[in-house]
N, C-alpha and C positions, 0 to 999 in steps of 0.2 A: 229503319232500325231505331229503336229507342235505347238510349244508354240506361243501364240499370246497375244497381249494386248487387253483386252475387253473394248469396247467403249459403250457409251450410246446406239448406234444402236444395239450392241451385246446384251445388257440387254433387250432391247425392243423385239428383236426377241426371245430370250430365254423365256421371260415372256409370250409372245403371244403363243408360242408353248406349254409351260406348261399349260396355260389357256385352249387351244383348245385340248390338248392331242396329236394331230398330225396336221400338216398343210403343204399344198403345198405353193410355193411362191405366187401363186395367192390368196390363203386364207389369207396369211400374208398381202398382199397388201390391201385386202378388210378390214381386221381388223384395219390396220393403218388408212385407210380412214374413217372407222366407229367410231373412237374414239380417239386413242392415237395421231393421226395426228393433233388434236386440241391442244395438249400439246407440241409436239415435231415435228418439221418439218423433214421429211425424203424424200429423192429422191426415186423414184420407183426403180432405179438401185441399191440403197443401200439395199432395202428390198429383191431384187432378189439375190444379191451377198453375203450378210452376212450369210445366212444359209450354203452356201458352205464353207465359211471360218470357221464357227463354227464346221462344220462336220470334216474338215481336222484337227482341233484342238481337236476333241474328245468330244465336248459339245453337239452335235446333231448326230443322225444317219440318214442316207438317204436310202430310198428304192424307187423302181420304181413300179408304178402300172403295173399289168400284161397286161392289154389290153388297148384299147382306145388310149389316147394320151400319155400314159406311163409317166404321171407326176411324179415328184419327191415328195416324202412325207417325211417330217422331224418329228423326235421324239426327245425329250430331253433325254440325258444320265444321269446317276448318277453324273458325273462330271459337267454337265451343270446345273443340279438342285442344286448342292452344290455351284457352283459359283454364281448362281442367288440368292440363300438364303443368302450367305455371303454379296453380294452387297446390298440386302435389309436391312441388319443389320448395314451397314456402315453409318457413319455420312455423310450428304450431303457435296458436294464439297464446299470449302471455296471461290471458284471463284465467283465473283459477277455476278448476272444475266445480260444478254444483252437485250437491247431493240430492236435491229435489225429491225428498221422501216425505210423504204425508205423515207416516208414523212418527218420524223424527220431529216433524213440526208439532204434532200433538204432544209428544213427550216434552218438548221444549216449553210448551204452554201449560204443562202441569197435568196432562192425562196420566192415568195409571199405566206405567210402563209394562207391567206384567200382562195386563189385559191386551195391550197392543202387540206385545212381543209374541204371544202365542200365535196370533194370525200371521204376523210377519215371518216367523220361523217357517210356517207351512208354505207361505207364498215363495219365500226364497229357496226352500228345499225343492219345491216344484220347478222353479226356474233353473236351479242348479242341475237337476235331473235332465231337464230339457237340453241344457247346454252340453251335458255329458253325452247324451245320445247323439247330438249334432257332431260333437268331437269324434265319436266313434265312426259316424257316417263319413266324415271328411278324411279320416286316416288313409294315407296313400294317394289321395287325390291331389291334383296340381292346384292347390288353393292356399298358397303360403300366406297371403295377406289376410284372407278371412280366418284362417286357422290361428294366426298370431293374435288377431283381434278377439277371437273367441276365447283364447287362453286368458286374456285380460278379464273377460267377462266371467270366466270360471273362478278366477281368483277373487274377483269382486263379490260374487255370490257366496263363495265359501266364507269370506269375512263377514258378510251380512248374516249368514246362518250362525256363525260363531257369536257375533255381537247380540243378535236377538235371542238366541238360546240362553246366553248368559243372563240377560234381563228377565227371561222367563223362568230362570232357575232350572233349566233342563240341559241335558248333554247335547252337544252339537252333533 
């Protein structure tokens, strides 16, 4: 086993494998696209590379399917489950959140805000609509954590729509 520093990507992979029971890298990619990717952006290469890193450190086990494409299948180890549980119990980072928005970056450097705002309003309205549909689909399901996180995303997108619509001189 190699000692490694666990990153947010590590915890995402551990959490998804715990949730699924076992997962291939393709399964993980689909799970990221289907939910967590709305909260935390991940490159596909990270999703494919991280399970191998976690396996070398003893947090996951890897087996290969007997036939077919012989895909790698990952399962969490007791060490992985323990590390994930400890992380869940930690205080959130004291680091301030980042806005990481290209539109804001361009406005900061002097781009015409109205030109940028028109596109940003469309993009954020589309994401808001996607979140609203997901919220409807989750109603009544036993998914309290994902639903609580989704509600933060809904508030975030509503504020982005309001902000960019104001810059574009249109109604939110």
